[in-house]
MMTF fields as JSON, N, C-alpha, C and O atoms, coordinates in Angstrom:
{
  "mmtfVersion": "1.0.0",
  "mmtfProducer": "UNKNOWN",
  "numBonds": 83,
  "numAtoms": 84,
  "numGroups": 21,
  "numChains": 1,
  "numModels": 1,
  "chainsPerModel": [1],
  "groupsPerChain": [21],
  "chainIdList": ["A"],
  "bondAtomList": [4, 2, 8, 6, 12, 10, 16, 14, 20, 18, 24, 22, 28, 26, 32, 30, 36, 34, 40, 38, 44, 42, 48, 46, 52, 50, 56, 54, 60, 58, 64, 62, 68, 66, 72, 70, 76, 74, 80, 78],
  "bondOrderList": [1, 1, 1, 1, 1, 1, 1, 1, 1, 1, 1, 1, 1, 1, 1, 1, 1, 1, 1, 1],
  "groupList": [{"groupName": "MET", "atomNameList": ["N", "CA", "C", "O"], "elementList": ["N", "C", "C", "O"], "formalChargeList": [0, 0, 0, 0], "bondAtomList": [1, 0, 2, 1, 3, 2], "bondOrderList": [1, 1, 2], "singleLetterCode": "M", "chemCompType": "L-PEPTIDE LINKING"}, {"groupName": "SER", "atomNameList": ["N", "CA", "C", "O"], "elementList": ["N", "C", "C", "O"], "formalChargeList": [0, 0, 0, 0], "bondAtomList": [1, 0, 2, 1, 3, 2], "bondOrderList": [1, 1, 2], "singleLetterCode": "S", "chemCompType": "L-PEPTIDE LINKING"}, {"groupName": "GLU", "atomNameList": ["N", "CA", "C", "O"], "elementList": ["N", "C", "C", "O"], "formalChargeList": [0, 0, 0, 0], "bondAtomList": [1, 0, 2, 1, 3, 2], "bondOrderList": [1, 1, 2], "singleLetterCode": "E", "chemCompType": "L-PEPTIDE LINKING"}, {"groupName": "ASP", "atomNameList": ["N", "CA", "C", "O"], "elementList": ["N", "C", "C", "O"], "formalChargeList": [0, 0, 0, 0], "bondAtomList": [1, 0, 2, 1, 3, 2], "bondOrderList": [1, 1, 2], "singleLetterCode": "D", "chemCompType": "L-PEPTIDE LINKING"}, {"groupName": "PHE", "atomNameList": ["N", "CA", "C", "O"], "elementList": ["N", "C", "C", "O"], "formalChargeList": [0, 0, 0, 0], "bondAtomList": [1, 0, 2, 1, 3, 2], "bondOrderList": [1, 1, 2], "singleLetterCode": "F", "chemCompType": "L-PEPTIDE LINKING"}, {"groupName": "ASN", "atomNameList": ["N", "CA", "C", "O"], "elementList": ["N", "C", "C", "O"], "formalChargeList": [0, 0, 0, 0], "bondAtomList": [1, 0, 2, 1, 3, 2], "bondOrderList": [1, 1, 2], "singleLetterCode": "N", "chemCompType": "L-PEPTIDE LINKING"}, {"groupName": "CYS", "atomNameList": ["N", "CA", "C", "O"], "elementList": ["N", "C", "C", "O"], "formalChargeList": [0, 0, 0, 0], "bondAtomList": [1, 0, 2, 1, 3, 2], "bondOrderList": [1, 1, 2], "singleLetterCode": "C", "chemCompType": "L-PEPTIDE LINKING"}, {"groupName": "LEU", "atomNameList": ["N", "CA", "C", "O"], "elementList": ["N", "C", "C", "O"], "formalChargeList": [0, 0, 0, 0], "bondAtomList": [1, 0, 2, 1, 3, 2], "bondOrderList": [1, 1, 2], "singleLetterCode": "L", "chemCompType": "L-PEPTIDE LINKING"}, {"groupName": "LYS", "atomNameList": ["N", "CA", "C", "O"], "elementList": ["N", "C", "C", "O"], "formalChargeList": [0, 0, 0, 0], "bondAtomList": [1, 0, 2, 1, 3, 2], "bondOrderList": [1, 1, 2], "singleLetterCode": "K", "chemCompType": "L-PEPTIDE LINKING"}, {"groupName": "ALA", "atomNameList": ["N", "CA", "C", "O"], "elementList": ["N", "C", "C", "O"], "formalChargeList": [0, 0, 0, 0], "bondAtomList": [1, 0, 2, 1, 3, 2], "bondOrderList": [1, 1, 2], "singleLetterCode": "A", "chemCompType": "L-PEPTIDE LINKING"}, {"groupName": "HIS", "atomNameList": ["N", "CA", "C", "O"], "elementList": ["N", "C", "C", "O"], "formalChargeList": [0, 0, 0, 0], "bondAtomList": [1, 0, 2, 1, 3, 2], "bondOrderList": [1, 1, 2], "singleLetterCode": "H", "chemCompType": "L-PEPTIDE LINKING"}, {"groupName": "TYR", "atomNameList": ["N", "CA", "C", "O"], "elementList": ["N", "C", "C", "O"], "formalChargeList": [0, 0, 0, 0], "bondAtomList": [1, 0, 2, 1, 3, 2], "bondOrderList": [1, 1, 2], "singleLetterCode": "Y", "chemCompType": "L-PEPTIDE LINKING"}],
  "groupTypeList": [0, 1, 2, 3, 2, 4, 2, 5, 6, 7, 8, 3, 9, 8, 10, 0, 1, 2, 7, 9, 11],
  "groupIdList": [1, 2, 3, 4, 5, 6, 7, 8, 9, 10, 11, 12, 13, 14, 15, 16, 17, 18, 19, 20, 21],
  "secStructList": [7, 7, 2, 2, 2, 2, 2, 2, 2, 2, 2, 2, 2, 2, 2, 2, 2, 2, 2, 2, 7],
  "xCoordList": [-8.113, -7.424, -6.365, -5.581, -6.352, -5.369, -4.022, -3.926, -2.999, -1.669, -1.623, -0.963, -2.322, -2.346, -2.956, -2.445, -4.062, -4.707, -3.761, -3.682, -3.042, -2.088, -0.996, -0.633, -0.481, 0.553, 0.015, 0.706, -1.227, -1.834, -1.963, -1.74, -2.322, -2.45, -1.095, -1.01, -0.04, 1.291, 1.679, 2.232, 1.379, 1.713, 0.952, 1.517, -0.34, -1.152, -0.607, -0.511, -0.255, 0.253, 1.569, 1.792, 2.435, 3.702, 3.447, 4.086, 2.518, 2.182, 1.637, 2.006, 0.76, 0.17, 1.248, 1.247, 2.169, 3.224, 4.14, 4.651, 4.343, 5.174, 4.477, 5.124, 3.149, 2.407, 2.407, 2.365, 2.455, 2.375, 3.636, 3.59, 4.755, 5.995, 6.173, 7.169],
  "yCoordList": [-6.067, -6.139, -7.243, -7.316, -8.091, -9.169, -8.654, -7.55, -9.465, -9.03, -8.885, -7.986, -9.769, -9.674, -8.357, -7.698, -7.971, -6.697, -5.537, -4.577, -5.639, -4.595, -4.471, -3.368, -5.615, -5.605, -4.977, -4.198, -5.321, -4.753, -3.25, -2.524, -2.778, -1.33, -0.659, 0.395, -1.267, -0.691, -0.661, 0.324, -1.762, -1.815, -0.747, -0.068, -0.607, 0.406, 1.804, 2.631, 2.064, 3.389, 3.669, 4.78, 2.66, 2.832, 3.107, 3.975, 2.369, 2.546, 3.95, 4.604, 4.406, 5.733, 6.811, 7.771, 6.649, 7.656, 7.674, 8.728, 6.512, 6.464, 7.169, 7.845, 7.01, 7.678, 9.187, 9.948, 9.615, 11.048, 11.784, 12.984, 11.072, 11.746, 11.8, 12.336],
  "zCoordList": [11.26, 9.962, 10.018, 10.964, 9.004, 8.98, 8.47, 7.934, 8.646, 8.197, 6.677, 6.156, 5.969, 4.503, 4.062, 3.157, 4.711, 4.368, 4.656, 3.889, 5.778, 6.144, 5.081, 4.675, 4.639, 3.591, 2.311, 1.655, 1.961, 0.751, 0.875, -0.093, 2.056, 2.274, 2.068, 1.437, 2.597, 2.435, 0.959, 0.471, 0.251, -1.171, -1.948, -2.805, -1.638, -2.319, -2.038, -2.945, -0.794, -0.425, -1.156, -1.635, -1.239, -1.933, -3.414, -4.009, -4.0, -5.406, -5.652, -6.627, -4.767, -4.932, -4.828, -5.598, -3.875, -3.698, -4.926, -5.307, -5.54, -6.743, -7.901, -8.701, -7.988, -9.06, -8.863, -9.83, -7.599, -7.293, -7.754, -8.023, -7.846, -8.227, -9.737, -10.223]
}
């Protein structure tokens, strides 16, 4: 996994957690 993909995963996870609240 490249660093860009890793960053995207973190962004997606943050976005999902924000939607969950």
